[in-house]
C-alpha positions, 0 to 999 in steps of 0.5 A: 219698203217705207220704215215707220218712225217711232217718236220717243215721248217727250222730256219734261223741262226738268230732264225727267221722261214722259210716259203715256197714260198706258204705260202709267197705268202699268206703273200703278197697277191698274186699268187705263180708264183708272188713270182717266178718272184720276186724272178727271177727279180734281179730290185725287190730285192726280199729277197733271198731264200734256196732250200731244197728238191726242195722246197723254203723258205724265212726268214719270216722277210724278206718277211713281211718287204720287200717293192717292189721298186717304180713303180713295176708291182705288183699283190698285191691287185688287182682284177681279 
């Protein structure tokens, strides 16, 4: 039986944990698609990510502390 190794997300240069895009979405209470929209919209000024093996990683503290611009169209905490 072959055991598949599970890699930990890479650490940021300051020692802060990097998190995947789905984890960032969960922390912000939004969908992964919303994180993608925020990331690609320069007016949102969402924290930068790095791509490793076709996966995006963000610095956890930057995602947690990020504040969207006032008046921005947000999905956060909205009922479907």
